Backbone bond lengths (Angstrom), bond angles and torsions (degrees), N, CA, C in turn:
res aa  C-N    CA-C-N  psi(-1)  N-CA   C-N-CA  omega(-1)  CA-C   N-CA-C  phi
1 X - - - 1.432 - - 1.574 107.78 -
2 X 1.261 117.00 128.30 1.433 120.84 -174.89 1.468 106.60 -103.57
3 X 1.375 113.81 137.82 1.509 120.73 176.52 1.523 109.96 -102.95
4 X 1.274 110.73 143.63 1.432 119.46 176.54 1.537 110.82 -68.87
5 X 1.372 114.53 162.49 1.486 117.52 -175.60 1.437 112.16 -67.45
6 X 1.408 121.84 -27.04 1.430 125.93 179.86 1.576 108.39 -66.54
7 X 1.389 114.50 -43.50 1.533 116.76 179.58 1.517 108.53 -64.29
8 X 1.353 121.62 -42.86 1.411 123.86 178.62 1.477 113.45 -58.57
9 X 1.292 114.87 -40.97 1.531 119.17 -175.50 1.593 103.55 -72.56
10 X 1.265 120.30 -38.95 1.389 121.91 -178.13 1.582 112.87 -66.68
11 X 1.326 117.68 -37.43 1.454 126.48 179.26 1.585 103.62 -65.96
12 X 1.355 116.14 -49.24 1.370 121.60 -175.82 1.521 111.68 -60.05
13 X 1.414 114.73 -37.05 1.469 116.56 -179.22 1.482 112.81 -73.25
14 X 1.379 114.53 -33.93 1.526 119.69 175.48 1.504 111.02 -63.67
15 X 1.400 116.99 -43.00 1.475 117.41 179.40 1.556 110.06 -66.59
16 X 1.318 118.42 -41.40 1.427 121.92 179.76 1.477 110.40 -60.82
17 X 1.403 117.65 -43.49 1.463 121.20 175.50 1.470 114.90 -60.08
18 X 1.398 113.07 -42.61 1.525 114.74 177.72 1.546 112.84 -66.43
19 X 1.282 118.42 -36.76 1.500 117.72 179.08 1.577 105.49 -71.64
20 X 1.260 119.30 -33.52 1.437 117.23 -179.20 1.525 111.09 -72.75
21 X 1.323 120.31 -33.06 1.447 124.63 172.36 1.502 111.10 -66.01
22 X 1.289 115.90 -47.19 1.452 119.09 179.98 1.488 112.65 -63.16
23 X 1.341 115.35 -42.55 1.442 119.04 176.48 1.535 112.41 -62.36
24 X 1.266 119.55 -43.53 1.411 121.28 -178.62 1.572 110.49 -68.54
25 X 1.282 117.05 -37.93 1.462 118.28 176.71 1.509 110.76 -69.14
26 X 1.322 119.28 -34.36 1.432 122.01 176.59 1.502 110.51 -65.07
27 X 1.229 117.61 -39.12 1.483 122.79 -176.93 1.540 106.03 -72.58
28 X 1.248 121.57 -30.64 1.465 122.39 174.29 1.509 111.92 -78.00
29 X 1.334 119.21 -6.32 1.458 121.75 176.87 1.492 113.69 95.52
30 X 1.374 120.41 10.64 1.478 122.30 178.30 1.521 108.47 -81.10
31 X 1.335 115.57 127.49 1.422 124.19 175.44 1.481 109.67 -102.76
32 X 1.354 119.83 107.23 1.395 122.95 178.49 1.524 120.12 -69.16
33 X 1.307 114.77 -18.46 1.419 124.89 -172.34 1.528 111.58 -99.19
34 X 1.283 119.91 2.71 1.488 123.43 177.51 1.558 109.05 -127.76
35 X 1.298 109.98 142.04 1.496 119.25 175.86 1.507 111.59 -79.55
36 X 1.360 121.09 143.60 1.390 123.14 -179.02 1.471 108.88 -146.76
37 X 1.361 115.93 161.76 1.500 124.54 175.04 1.494 109.95 -114.57
38 X 1.335 114.42 154.17 1.424 120.30 -179.69 1.510 109.36 -108.30
39 X 1.330 110.83 136.40 1.477 122.34 178.56 1.539 108.07 -131.66
40 X 1.367 115.29 168.21 1.431 119.77 179.93 1.552 113.27 -134.09
41 X 1.303 116.60 148.91 1.439 119.39 178.42 1.554 103.31 -140.72
42 X 1.374 113.48 150.66 1.481 118.45 178.33 1.459 107.72 -125.38
43 X 1.313 113.58 138.47 1.529 126.07 -179.28 1.595 110.40 -134.22
44 X 1.283 113.49 152.24 1.457 121.26 174.03 1.458 112.65 -72.93
45 X 1.318 119.28 -29.98 1.476 122.84 -177.09 1.491 108.97 -156.01
46 X 1.318 119.58 126.03 1.455 123.12 -175.08 1.540 108.86 -118.80
47 X 1.320 119.62 34.60 1.471 122.44 -175.70 1.550 107.33 -65.56
48 X 1.313 115.21 129.06 1.411 124.55 -178.40 1.499 112.41 98.60
49 X 1.356 119.31 -17.03 1.448 119.58 178.45 1.554 109.56 -90.88
50 X 1.329 114.56 143.57 1.470 122.90 -173.49 1.527 109.54 -135.15
51 X 1.305 117.79 161.68 1.432 121.97 171.19 1.478 107.80 -65.03
52 X 1.343 114.35 139.02 1.485 129.14 -175.92 1.522 110.43 75.36
53 X 1.315 118.74 11.61 1.525 118.79 167.63 1.497 107.24 -62.74
54 X 1.299 114.63 146.58 1.537 120.59 -175.74 1.562 109.26 -73.21
55 X 1.356 111.63 151.77 1.464 123.10 169.13 1.576 105.94 -112.05
56 X 1.353 116.66 116.42 1.436 121.33 -170.94 1.488 110.18 -111.01
57 X 1.353 114.99 149.56 1.484 121.09 171.02 1.478 110.10 -132.52
58 X 1.319 122.47 104.49 1.459 126.38 -173.30 1.476 113.58 56.00
59 X 1.397 120.27 41.34 1.337 127.18 175.12 1.561 114.46 86.46
60 X 1.413 117.08 3.33 1.462 120.62 -179.13 1.504 105.80 -111.44
61 X 1.381 115.96 139.58 1.411 120.22 -179.12 1.503 107.59 -82.27
62 X 1.363 115.15 122.59 1.483 118.64 -178.76 1.579 109.06 -117.67
63 X 1.327 120.75 -2.54 1.440 120.97 177.75 1.500 109.10 -176.97
64 X 1.294 113.79 -168.90 1.500 124.18 -179.50 1.541 112.36 -139.88
65 X 1.271 116.63 162.16 1.452 120.82 175.06 1.599 105.18 -81.55
66 X 1.228 116.45 122.43 1.475 122.78 -175.33 1.520 108.85 -85.17
67 X 1.359 119.38 -50.47 1.378 123.42 -178.62 1.506 112.72 -150.81
68 X 1.309 114.06 160.34 1.516 121.04 178.09 1.505 107.39 -132.97
69 X 1.346 115.69 121.00 1.475 116.83 178.73 1.500 110.41 -137.15
70 X 1.380 112.23 148.81 1.533 118.59 -179.64 1.422 105.37 -89.99
71 X 1.382 115.17 131.45 1.438 119.27 176.66 1.564 110.59 -88.90
72 X 1.265 115.96 129.20 1.497 121.29 -176.15 1.549 107.44 -96.50
73 X 1.372 117.37 75.56 1.441 122.12 -176.74 1.469 105.31 -141.06
74 X 1.372 115.22 -167.99 1.448 119.25 176.55 1.547 113.14 -60.02
75 X 1.355 115.19 -43.27 1.445 118.68 -174.91 1.570 108.67 -69.08
76 X 1.273 122.75 -28.22 1.389 123.48 -176.58 1.570 112.15 49.70
77 X 1.380 111.06 45.07 1.389 119.56 -178.11 1.505 111.20 -90.57
78 X 1.326 118.30 -176.00 1.470 121.71 176.78 1.568 107.07 -124.34
79 X 1.338 113.26 122.16 1.488 118.87 -179.35 1.511 108.79 -91.42
80 X 1.332 116.82 132.71 1.432 123.82 -178.54 1.489 107.13 -120.04
81 X 1.357 112.62 124.01 1.503 120.40 -179.39 1.568 108.34 -91.83
82 X 1.297 113.08 125.64 1.465 115.32 -175.26 1.498 105.71 -113.86
83 X 1.327 117.33 136.49 1.472 123.84 173.76 1.477 106.51 -111.18
84 X 1.352 117.12 109.62 1.406 125.30 -171.54 1.543 110.17 -116.29
85 X 1.385 117.41 145.39 1.412 121.46 -176.66 1.533 111.09 -59.99
86 X 1.281 116.60 139.41 1.544 121.98 -175.91 1.565 109.65 -59.78
87 X 1.283 116.11 -33.07 1.463 121.90 178.83 1.569 116.55 -64.39
88 X 1.418 110.87 -24.45 1.475 118.62 178.11 1.444 109.26 -76.75
89 X 1.364 120.20 114.20 1.442 122.46 -175.23 1.620 105.65 -94.87
90 X 1.311 115.60 127.79 1.443 123.60 175.30 1.466 111.15 -109.57
91 X 1.301 119.41 160.08 1.486 127.44 175.87 1.432 112.09 -141.71
92 X 1.372 113.69 -178.28 1.480 121.16 -176.35 1.504 113.57 -62.73
93 X 1.331 118.42 -18.81 1.459 120.91 -178.71 1.547 113.77 -100.22
94 X 1.333 115.48 3.60 1.480 118.87 177.70 1.532 110.40 -68.45
95 X 1.298 114.32 141.98 1.447 120.98 176.04 1.476 111.34 -126.73
96 X 1.374 112.57 133.61 1.462 119.53 173.77 1.538 110.67 -97.10
97 X 1.319 115.73 110.20 1.500 123.94 -174.48 1.509 108.29 -96.34
98 X 1.291 115.82 125.35 1.448 121.58 171.24 1.540 109.19 -79.47
99 X 1.346 115.24 108.37 1.471 120.23 -174.54 1.530 110.86 -120.99
100 X 1.316 118.52 165.29 1.428 125.89 172.06 1.467 111.52 -84.06
101 X 1.330 112.89 134.44 1.516 118.90 179.72 1.514 112.30 -102.71
102 X 1.286 120.65 -8.94 1.480 123.77 -179.47 1.567 110.08 -162.38
103 X 1.262 114.64 170.28 1.535 120.31 179.91 1.519 110.41 -75.26
104 X 1.350 115.85 -17.28 1.504 121.57 -174.28 1.527 108.78 -80.65
105 X 1.284 121.09 -8.19 1.496 121.03 177.56 1.520 112.49 109.95
106 X 1.292 115.70 1.81 1.534 116.71 175.89 1.473 114.01 -64.50
107 X 1.337 119.90 150.01 1.432 123.54 -177.91 1.500 109.10 -122.13
108 X 1.302 116.62 162.50 1.515 124.78 173.03 1.447 109.29 -152.24
109 X 1.286 120.58 171.12 1.422 131.91 177.17 1.571 111.44 -98.57
110 X 1.286 119.08 112.48 1.466 121.77 -178.82 1.522 106.54 -105.84
111 X 1.347 118.78 119.49 1.465 123.51 -177.57 1.514 110.80 -88.68
112 X 1.316 110.99 131.01 1.471 118.23 164.37 1.527 111.71 -111.22
113 X 1.419 114.70 109.41 1.474 118.33 -167.11 1.465 112.93 -68.73
114 X 1.360 120.07 -54.63 1.446 119.34 -179.30 1.513 113.05 84.74
115 X 1.245 120.23 171.50 1.360 126.32 174.15 1.535 124.63 -113.16
116 X 1.347 109.54 48.18 1.419 119.58 -170.88 1.709 108.88 -71.33
117 X 1.293 108.78 157.78 1.533 111.64 -179.10 1.563 113.02 -86.94
118 X 1.403 117.68 -25.08 1.402 118.90 -178.63 1.479 108.16 -94.58
119 X 1.391 115.10 124.65 1.429 117.56 179.09 1.480 110.34 -92.04
120 X 1.439 114.53 141.26 1.406 117.54 -179.87 1.557 113.63 -91.86
121 X 1.327 119.13 147.85 1.453 121.59 -177.94 1.483 110.66 -118.21
122 X 1.410 119.86 7.93 1.428 120.47 -178.70 1.484 112.94 112.17
123 X 1.413 116.03 141.44 1.410 123.29 179.73 1.536 112.37 88.65
124 X 1.284 120.86 -5.39 1.430 122.46 177.63 1.567 112.70 -77.52
125 X 1.326 114.63 161.35 1.544 121.02 177.61 1.589 103.86 -101.10
126 X 1.327 115.03 116.31 1.400 124.09 176.35 1.549 114.90 -70.90
127 X 1.265 112.63 148.07 1.533 113.30 170.45 1.590 108.63 -64.23
128 X 1.182 117.01 142.73 1.502 121.60 -174.90 1.560 109.45 -123.09
129 X 1.295 116.84 150.74 1.503 123.08 174.08 1.469 104.30 -149.92
130 X 1.357 110.75 132.62 1.483 119.66 173.99 1.500 109.34 -127.09
131 X 1.392 115.64 103.29 1.532 119.09 177.63 1.445 111.11 -60.17
132 X 1.318 113.30 157.05 1.492 123.39 178.74 1.524 110.58 -60.60
133 X 1.325 115.47 126.43 1.506 120.33 177.88 1.465 108.16 -75.96
134 X 1.352 113.36 170.66 1.433 123.16 -178.85 1.565 109.41 -64.60
135 X 1.317 114.99 -37.43 1.460 118.44 179.29 1.511 110.85 -63.45
136 X 1.341 113.93 -50.28 1.463 117.88 177.59 1.558 114.08 -59.55
137 X 1.345 111.96 -39.89 1.531 119.57 179.57 1.564 106.76 -62.64
138 X 1.324 118.29 -43.38 1.401 124.84 -173.51 1.576 107.80 -70.21
139 X 1.353 113.93 -35.75 1.490 118.89 178.72 1.454 111.21 -68.55
140 X 1.339 115.45 -41.15 1.546 119.90 -177.46 1.545 111.72 -72.16
141 X 1.370 116.31 -25.13 1.430 119.68 175.61 1.555 111.85 -84.67
142 X 1.329 114.12 -29.22 1.460 121.35 -171.70 1.624 106.77 -81.59
143 X 1.317 118.01 -28.91 1.467 116.88 -176.86 1.433 116.52 -56.90
144 X 1.427 120.63 -46.76 1.364 122.06 172.68 1.476 117.81 -61.42
145 X 1.337 111.72 -36.21 1.480 118.37 177.10 1.470 111.27 -65.54
146 X 1.329 120.84 -40.24 1.480 126.36 179.36 1.570 107.35 -59.79
147 X 1.348 112.45 -44.26 1.518 113.05 176.92 1.401 116.21 -62.58
148 X 1.393 117.84 -41.22 1.508 117.86 175.13 1.441 112.08 -63.51
149 X 1.318 117.61 -39.54 1.518 116.19 179.21 1.475 112.00 -65.36
150 X 1.389 117.59 -35.16 1.418 114.89 178.42 1.536 114.01 -69.05
151 X 1.365 119.44 -33.27 1.406 122.64 177.20 1.594 108.40 -68.90
152 X 1.331 115.41 -30.38 1.394 116.61 -176.52 1.569 111.06 -74.01
153 X 1.340 109.19 -35.08 1.477 114.50 178.00 1.582 112.50 -67.94
154 X 1.338 113.88 -34.17 1.452 119.13 175.91 1.506 112.55 -64.95
155 X 1.286 114.72 -41.45 1.496 123.75 178.13 1.586 104.68 -62.73
156 X 1.323 117.04 -44.58 1.450 119.09 -175.80 1.445 108.30 -63.25
157 X 1.388 118.57 -41.75 1.461 121.78 -177.53 1.589 110.09 -64.85
158 X 1.417 111.72 -39.82 1.379 112.89 174.51 1.504 118.79 -62.84
159 X 1.352 111.36 -34.21 1.521 114.94 -177.97 1.626 108.15 -69.75
160 X 1.227 115.18 -39.86 1.515 117.45 -174.72 1.499 106.62 -88.71
161 X 1.301 120.08 61.29 1.425 123.95 172.81 1.478 111.55 -82.91
162 X 1.349 118.54 -166.37 1.444 118.96 -175.86 1.557 112.25 -62.23
163 X 1.374 115.28 -48.05 1.375 118.38 -176.64 1.500 113.50 -62.75
164 X 1.321 116.07 -38.68 1.432 118.72 173.18 1.553 112.64 -64.08
165 X 1.313 118.04 -37.36 1.468 119.13 179.41 1.443 106.71 -60.76
166 X 1.328 119.64 -47.85 1.421 123.89 -177.40 1.522 111.07 -59.52
167 X 1.246 120.10 -44.28 1.423 125.47 175.06 1.493 112.21 -58.65
168 X 1.272 116.11 -41.09 1.555 122.49 179.96 1.540 105.84 -66.58
169 X 1.413 118.56 -46.42 1.365 120.39 -178.47 1.558 110.52 -57.87
170 X 1.381 112.72 -45.52 1.503 117.07 -177.10 1.588 106.96 -63.96
171 X 1.211 119.06 -40.42 1.506 121.42 177.79 1.481 113.24 -63.20
172 X 1.311 117.73 -37.74 1.563 120.25 175.23 1.524 107.84 -68.99
173 X 1.323 119.87 -36.24 1.471 123.87 -178.97 1.625 107.88 -62.48
174 X 1.323 110.26 -50.93 1.521 115.17 178.19 1.530 113.11 -56.69
175 X 1.467 113.37 -41.33 1.401 114.82 178.72 1.508 116.40 -65.73
176 X 1.430 115.27 -30.69 1.463 116.31 173.20 1.431 110.93 -70.75
177 X 1.369 122.06 -36.26 1.451 122.75 177.63 1.467 110.62 -62.85
178 X 1.309 119.25 -44.23 1.518 124.01 -179.80 1.541 107.13 -63.38
179 X 1.296 120.76 -40.69 1.441 121.24 -179.98 1.556 109.00 -65.91
180 X 1.236 118.18 -38.18 1.446 117.62 -179.16 1.497 110.01 -70.50
181 X 1.332 119.21 -37.89 1.470 123.09 176.46 1.522 112.02 -59.37
182 X 1.281 110.27 -43.28 1.555 122.44 179.97 1.528 108.60 -62.04
183 X 1.299 115.42 -49.73 1.473 117.71 175.52 1.455 113.44 -58.14
184 X 1.340 120.93 -48.87 1.428 123.65 175.93 1.529 113.98 -55.28
185 X 1.374 115.08 -41.14 1.461 118.42 178.55 1.464 114.27 -68.04
186 X 1.342 118.07 -30.17 1.508 123.16 172.39 1.448 108.45 -64.90
187 X 1.303 117.16 -48.29 1.549 121.51 -175.03 1.552 107.87 -63.19
188 X 1.284 121.62 -43.28 1.471 124.93 -177.87 1.563 108.89 -69.05
189 X 1.283 121.35 -34.57 1.443 122.70 -179.54 1.541 113.74 -101.53
190 X 1.369 115.39 23.94 1.380 116.22 -179.76 1.549 113.04 -63.92
191 X 1.293 118.18 -35.35 1.544 120.17 179.45 1.543 106.60 -68.00
192 X 1.344 116.68 -41.38 1.471 115.54 -178.62 1.593 110.85 -64.67
193 X 1.309 112.92 -33.62 1.458 118.53 179.09 1.481 111.24 -65.85
194 X 1.385 112.24 -38.99 1.430 116.85 179.55 1.582 110.99 -65.44
195 X 1.335 113.93 -41.21 1.478 121.50 177.65 1.520 109.37 -59.45
196 X 1.298 115.49 -49.57 1.455 119.94 177.39 1.486 112.94 -56.27
197 X 1.325 115.22 -42.30 1.494 120.27 -178.63 1.569 110.10 -65.52
198 X 1.385 112.84 -39.10 1.464 114.82 175.65 1.428 115.09 -65.80
199 X 1.311 116.33 -41.76 1.543 122.56 174.57 1.540 111.72 -59.42
200 X 1.294 114.17 -35.65 1.518 114.24 179.92 1.544 109.35 -75.56
201 X 1.347 114.78 -31.14 1.528 118.42 177.43 1.500 108.98 -64.07
202 X 1.476 115.41 -45.31 1.479 122.11 -177.02 1.576 104.18 -65.73
203 X 1.268 116.75 -41.52 1.583 118.97 -177.98 1.500 107.72 -63.67
204 X 1.331 120.07 -39.22 1.410 120.36 178.96 1.545 113.34 -68.37
205 X 1.338 115.88 -37.27 1.475 122.21 171.02 1.550 110.35 -60.02
206 X 1.385 114.41 -44.72 1.487 112.89 177.44 1.523 111.39 -65.00
207 X 1.195 115.11 -34.95 1.533 118.47 179.14 1.552 108.70 -62.87
208 X 1.310 117.90 -39.29 1.403 121.67 179.28 1.592 110.80 -64.66
209 X 1.326 113.93 -42.70 1.500 117.15 176.59 1.500 110.30 -64.33
210 X 1.271 118.34 -41.90 1.466 119.38 176.02 1.468 116.48 -64.27
211 X 1.325 112.35 -30.16 1.529 119.19 174.85 1.524 108.59 -66.56
212 X 1.393 116.91 -41.44 1.445 120.13 -176.09 1.603 107.38 -66.48
213 X 1.417 116.45 -42.06 1.390 117.86 177.98 1.550 111.82 -66.23
214 X 1.271 115.82 -35.02 1.490 115.43 173.49 1.483 114.61 -62.46
215 X 1.370 112.96 -35.30 1.493 117.93 173.56 1.486 112.12 -61.74
216 X 1.347 116.93 -45.86 1.356 122.31 -178.72 1.640 111.15 -61.07
217 X 1.340 112.09 -46.01 1.465 118.66 174.05 1.574 112.47 -56.52
218 X 1.309 113.64 -40.34 1.521 117.62 178.75 1.544 108.15 -67.78
219 X 1.302 117.46 -35.66 1.438 114.18 -179.47 1.582 110.33 -73.43
220 X 1.288 114.62 -37.63 1.531 116.56 174.01 1.478 112.78 -61.96
221 X 1.339 116.44 -36.55 1.509 116.12 176.43 1.485 111.22 -68.83
222 X 1.358 115.06 -32.38 1.416 115.89 179.16 1.529 112.50 -67.79
223 X 1.347 112.45 -43.05 1.492 118.24 176.51 1.558 109.89 -58.12
224 X 1.255 113.31 -43.94 1.571 118.82 -177.64 1.445 107.44 -63.33
225 X 1.318 117.96 -42.56 1.466 120.37 -179.93 1.572 111.76 -62.87
226 X 1.347 112.88 -42.11 1.489 116.29 176.86 1.485 112.22 -66.22
227 X 1.314 118.48 -33.89 1.526 120.36 178.06 1.476 105.33 -68.47
228 X 1.361 121.94 -50.44 1.440 120.52 179.76 1.539 114.27 -58.43
229 X 1.346 112.87 -30.51 1.497 117.68 178.54 1.518 111.86 -63.60
230 X 1.471 114.43 -37.64 1.373 122.67 -178.26 1.507 114.75 -77.84
231 X 1.357 116.67 -17.13 1.502 121.10 178.86 1.497 111.32 -63.26
232 X 1.326 114.56 138.52 1.460 120.49 174.76 1.514 106.69 -78.30
233 X 1.341 116.41 97.26 1.464 121.29 -175.20 1.552 110.19 -73.10
234 X 1.342 117.15 -31.79 1.438 119.64 -179.49 1.556 108.27 -66.41
235 X 1.344 117.27 -44.91 1.511 119.19 178.94 1.466 112.94 -58.55
236 X 1.459 111.12 -44.41 1.445 118.15 -179.91 1.410 114.41 -60.90
237 X 1.372 115.84 -39.76 1.453 120.19 176.89 1.539 113.68 -64.35
238 X 1.338 115.98 -35.06 1.423 120.53 -177.96 1.525 107.57 -72.93
239 X 1.343 119.35 -41.69 1.399 120.82 175.46 1.580 112.88 -57.73
240 X 1.333 112.95 -47.95 1.468 119.90 179.46 1.573 107.84 -59.56
241 X 1.280 116.83 -36.69 1.489 121.35 178.58 1.498 114.91 -69.55
242 X 1.388 114.66 -34.65 1.447 121.58 175.43 1.502 108.21 -68.37
243 X 1.376 115.75 -48.87 1.525 118.71 179.61 1.612 112.04 -58.87
244 X 1.255 113.66 -42.20 1.462 117.14 175.48 1.490 113.47 -63.24
245 X 1.361 118.90 -35.61 1.466 122.94 176.00 1.505 109.08 -62.85
246 X 1.452 115.99 -47.14 1.407 117.23 -175.13 1.479 109.52 -70.60
247 X 1.286 124.12 -30.60 1.493 128.73 178.65 1.543 106.62 -66.79
248 X 1.346 116.50 -41.65 1.431 121.76 -178.32 1.572 110.99 -67.88
249 X 1.410 114.71 -37.95 1.448 118.01 174.20 1.545 114.55 -65.68
250 X 1.360 115.56 -36.36 1.420 121.01 177.41 1.557 109.38 -65.88
251 X 1.364 118.30 -41.90 1.412 119.87 178.67 1.555 113.14 -67.64
252 X 1.352 112.39 -32.27 1.524 115.05 175.04 1.537 109.61 -67.19
253 X 1.367 118.90 -37.19 1.431 120.75 178.87 1.586 109.86 -68.06
254 X 1.313 119.24 -37.42 1.406 121.26 176.99 1.531 110.14 -66.50
255 X 1.255 116.46 -38.35 1.459 119.78 179.89 1.534 112.80 -74.41
256 X 1.332 114.66 -23.63 1.513 119.62 173.99 1.538 113.46 -75.63
257 X 1.351 118.35 139.89 1.528 121.03 179.46 1.484 111.84 -90.07
258 X 1.339 116.49 -1.56 1.465 115.63 -176.50 1.460 112.06 -85.84
259 X 1.395 122.56 -36.41 1.349 122.32 -179.92 1.550 119.02 -73.25
260 X 1.335 118.04 173.04 1.503 119.41 179.77 1.491 111.97 -59.76
261 X 1.395 112.26 -46.24 1.541 116.34 -176.42 1.559 108.29 -67.49
262 X 1.346 117.13 -39.34 1.408 117.68 179.17 1.552 112.84 -64.42
263 X 1.368 118.79 -39.42 1.431 122.73 176.08 1.527 107.81 -62.67
264 X 1.322 115.37 -41.87 1.518 117.87 -177.87 1.530 110.94 -58.26
265 X 1.339 115.00 -37.65 1.462 119.15 -175.94 1.502 111.11 -87.54
266 X 1.375 123.92 -30.19 1.384 122.64 -169.30 1.566 112.03 -113.16
267 X 1.323 120.58 -19.67 1.458 124.69 -178.81 1.518 111.86 -89.08
268 X 1.381 115.87 120.41 1.463 119.07 -175.65 1.531 113.01 -77.95
269 X 1.281 117.71 -14.76 1.509 121.14 -173.93 1.522 111.39 -64.33
270 X 1.396 115.60 -39.91 1.448 118.72 178.87 1.513 107.67 -62.27
271 X 1.320 120.97 -45.26 1.446 124.44 -178.14 1.642 107.81 -60.92
272 X 1.357 114.59 -44.10 1.395 115.91 -179.34 1.474 114.09 -64.47
273 X 1.405 120.23 -41.89 1.359 121.08 175.72 1.551 116.08 -61.57
274 X 1.314 114.32 -40.32 1.393 119.53 177.08 1.537 113.20 -67.12
275 X 1.287 114.41 -35.62 1.470 120.70 174.49 1.531 111.15 -67.34
276 X 1.322 116.46 -40.04 1.470 120.72 179.47 1.571 109.62 -68.38
277 X 1.350 115.82 -45.68 1.472 120.73 175.59 1.556 113.59 -56.00
278 X 1.326 112.79 -42.37 1.444 119.31 179.87 1.559 108.16 -61.67
279 X 1.339 114.97 -46.37 1.384 117.05 -174.53 1.523 114.09 -67.02
280 X 1.409 113.37 -36.80 1.564 120.27 178.58 1.470 106.19 -65.97
281 X 1.418 121.95 -40.11 1.418 120.72 -174.66 1.565 105.12 -71.97
282 X 1.221 117.78 -33.68 1.490 118.70 179.30 1.523 111.96 -64.91
283 X 1.373 115.25 -39.33 1.478 115.59 178.17 1.460 115.15 -75.33
284 X 1.450 117.07 -24.66 1.423 120.42 171.80 1.495 114.26 -68.97
285 X 1.406 117.78 -40.05 1.373 119.15 169.21 1.468 120.65 -58.51
286 X 1.377 112.58 -44.03 1.442 118.95 173.09 1.549 113.88 -54.72
287 X 1.422 115.91 -50.71 1.432 120.67 -178.99 1.576 108.45 -66.34
288 X 1.295 118.89 -36.30 1.537 120.38 179.22 1.518 109.77 -60.32
289 X 1.248 114.50 -40.91 1.546 121.29 -176.99 1.543 106.38 -66.08
290 X 1.358 117.54 -39.80 1.404 124.25 -169.95 1.587 106.08 -80.48
291 X 1.334 120.68 -45.06 1.543 122.93 -178.61 1.536 109.47 -123.71
292 X 1.230 124.13 75.63 1.475 121.74 -176.40 1.539 108.40 -71.72
293 X 1.301 123.85 -25.54 1.444 124.19 -175.86 1.598 108.41 -74.05
294 X 1.287 114.62 -23.12 1.458 113.90 176.90 1.505 111.77 -71.18
295 X 1.235 120.26 -20.12 1.468 118.69 -173.57 1.610 109.39 -109.98
296 X 1.346 118.87 -26.03 1.485 117.78 -171.55 1.468 108.79 -128.82
297 X 1.396 122.54 131.91 1.453 129.54 175.48 1.510 107.33 -137.09
298 X 1.315 117.44 152.19 1.506 121.21 -178.83 1.495 110.27 -119.84
299 X 1.368 117.25 138.86 1.449 122.06 173.72 1.564 105.35 -130.70
300 X 1.318 113.96 129.76 1.474 116.30 -175.90 1.555 105.99 -110.86
301 X 1.303 114.09 133.05 1.469 122.60 175.30 1.447 111.11 -114.87
302 X 1.291 121.82 125.86 1.468 127.18 -171.52 1.516 109.11 -77.49
303 X 1.326 117.12 -38.43 1.448 122.76 -170.59 1.516 106.26 -70.92
304 X 1.204 117.29 -50.12 1.530 120.72 -174.91 1.522 112.18 -82.20
305 X 1.315 110.19 -11.97 1.526 113.44 -175.72 1.490 114.57 47.85
306 X 1.329 114.22 37.78 1.475 125.44 178.93 1.433 109.91 -117.19
307 X 1.272 120.80 128.60 1.448 127.49 171.01 1.578 108.23 -93.21
308 X 1.313 113.42 132.21 1.342 116.38 172.51 1.518 113.20 -119.65
309 X 1.297 113.78 136.01 1.459 119.79 175.93 1.516 112.73 -117.60
310 X 1.342 111.97 124.57 1.429 117.88 -175.18 1.487 107.17 -102.68
311 X 1.330 112.01 128.15 1.406 120.46 178.45 1.504 109.82 -117.36
312 X 1.315 117.68 128.16 1.443 125.43 -177.04 1.426 105.29 -107.93
313 X 1.300 115.97 122.34 1.448 123.29 175.12 1.479 111.18 -127.87
314 X 1.332 114.73 100.54 1.427 115.90 -172.88 1.509 110.91 67.33
315 X 1.344 115.47 -124.44 1.470 121.93 179.35 1.535 111.92 -94.22
316 X 1.336 119.44 -2.90 1.478 124.04 -176.22 1.568 106.69 -97.61
317 X 1.357 113.59 146.55 1.410 121.72 175.62 1.501 112.72 -120.29
318 X 1.295 117.78 125.99 1.413 121.76 -176.57 1.484 109.03 -116.04
319 X 1.387 120.05 127.90 1.421 125.27 179.69 1.545 106.77 -110.07
320 X 1.390 110.29 126.71 1.486 115.17 177.23 1.408 109.79 -114.68
321 X 1.321 118.59 124.17 1.511 128.12 -174.97 1.616 106.89 -103.14
322 X 1.336 106.50 130.72 1.492 110.13 175.30 1.561 107.61 -124.40
323 X 1.380 114.46 120.90 1.445 120.94 -177.32 1.581 109.11 -76.40
324 X 1.391 110.23 151.79 1.451 111.80 171.68 1.554 114.78 86.92
325 X 1.405 114.68 11.91 1.384 115.52 -179.44 1.470 113.28 -72.84
326 X 1.322 120.97 152.96 1.466 124.98 -179.08 1.541 109.45 -96.54
327 X 1.471 116.52 128.44 1.468 120.35 174.45 1.490 111.18 -79.03
328 X 1.358 117.18 116.15 1.481 118.21 -178.23 1.589 110.21 -98.54
329 X 1.349 118.36 5.06 1.491 117.88 -177.99 1.474 108.45 -77.87
330 X 1.395 117.16 151.82 1.468 121.78 174.97 1.492 111.57 -91.28
331 X 1.393 123.98 146.70 1.446 122.05 173.21 1.460 116.16 -71.18
């Protein structure tokens, strides 16, 4: 059986329309292969809620928002039609909560099932609850704040009356006079300021030189540290220990009365002998000054051209010869 072109075009248009309808319904969230029940909920404001918004139960999608209509009655509320899966059992204590689905302001319906005795079969109006939105919360908090700001502005206006304005003008005039005096002072002391600036520059240069010297000192300390690090500390300690041992032995000898140094320190006879010798020498010098002829005599020999000086000290006779003496005797 052959079909005419018109019938083929009509069938193709019907198929395209059916696909378009199914696609549109699918995009709206309608599932043609599952059975559902219709329920209703009423809210004062459903801002952010849209058709095909999800209906959730404990984070699981159990339905969609089928329609949103404004009721023209005393309540002036908004009726929301909910299409919920038939398997989802609702009762007289179930609550449809208008909740936020994202931070961008989207809304959804969140079901709280409850444990009611009466089971719903579809077509019932669910209890509804819409928590206060951030905008409403901000408005409720901002209202008292706005009142306080208004009262503050009133007090501010009362403060800045005519007398206060005059006082402020006088203060501004004094500030201008002070600024002018300061400007004049700066002009008069410009030379001093330049001198101070030059001194500061010189001081900065001096600080730079000091910094270089400190760097050199740091380098010297580093070299000294490296040198000390290379020193054989163990050997140095051994030498110091040997020196200390020798010094200890010397001190022991000094403390001992048997050695020469010990006798020198502890034996009084050496001191007595030295004292006696010093006294005898002193007596000799005194006697020598008093009687020099007793100790010294001269004999001149022309042939040998030698002068002899005889010194008598006690029982000893000492002859002192001097070469190159001149004979003054006549022939």
